[in-house]
C-alpha positions as CSV (number, residue, x, y, z in Angstrom):
1,X,1.7,-8.3,4.3
2,X,0.9,-10.3,1.2
3,X,-2.6,-9.0,1.2
4,X,-1.5,-5.4,1.6
5,X,0.9,-5.8,-1.3
6,X,-1.9,-7.2,-3.4
7,X,-4.2,-4.3,-2.5
8,X,-1.5,-1.8,-3.5
9,X,-1.1,-3.6,-6.9
10,X,-4.8,-3.6,-7.4
11,X,-5.2,0.1,-6.6
12,X,-2.3,1.0,-8.9
13,X,-3.9,-1.1,-11.6
14,X,-7.2,0.6,-11.1
15,X,-5.5,4.0,-11.2
16,X,-4.3,3.3,-14.7
17,X,-8.0,3.2,-15.9
18,X,-8.5,6.7,-14.7
19,X,-5.3,8.1,-16.0
20,X,-6.6,9.5,-19.2
21,X,-10.0,10.6,-17.9
22,X,-10.4,14.4,-17.5
23,X,-13.2,14.1,-14.9
24,X,-11.6,11.6,-12.6
25,X,-9.4,13.9,-10.5
26,X,-11.2,13.3,-7.3
27,X,-11.3,9.5,-7.8
28,X,-7.5,9.5,-8.6
29,X,-6.9,11.6,-5.5
30,X,-8.8,9.1,-3.4
31,X,-7.0,6.1,-4.9
32,X,-3.6,7.7,-4.5
33,X,-4.4,8.3,-0.8
34,X,-5.5,4.7,-0.4
35,X,-2.2,3.6,-2.0
36,X,-0.2,5.8,0.3
37,X,-2.0,4.5,3.4
38,X,-1.5,0.9,2.3
39,X,2.2,1.6,1.7
40,X,2.5,3.1,5.1
41,X,0.8,0.1,6.7
42,X,3.1,-2.2,4.8
43,X,6.1,-0.2,6.0
44,X,4.9,-0.5,9.6
45,X,4.3,-4.2,9.3
46,X,7.8,-4.7,7.9
47,X,9.3,-2.7,10.9
48,X,7.3,-4.8,13.4
49,X,8.4,-8.0,11.7
50,X,12.0,-6.9,11.9
51,X,11.6,-6.3,15.6
52,X,10.0,-9.7,16.1
53,X,12.8,-11.4,14.1
54,X,15.5,-9.6,16.2
55,X,13.7,-10.7,19.4
56,X,13.5,-14.3,18.2
57,X,17.2,-14.3,17.3
58,X,18.1,-13.3,20.9
59,X,16.3,-16.2,22.4
């Protein structure tokens, strides 16, 4: 999860470089999709971790 969080932060940082560029619409779109995908992956990992923690608590 730590690696995914770092990836999201890096992508968001990179996105700032293209913020003011008029010709970077496609690149911004691609980076935004990567951020959304990484955030979804992180959300799924957190849900799986929660299930594992709940299972461990019942043992």
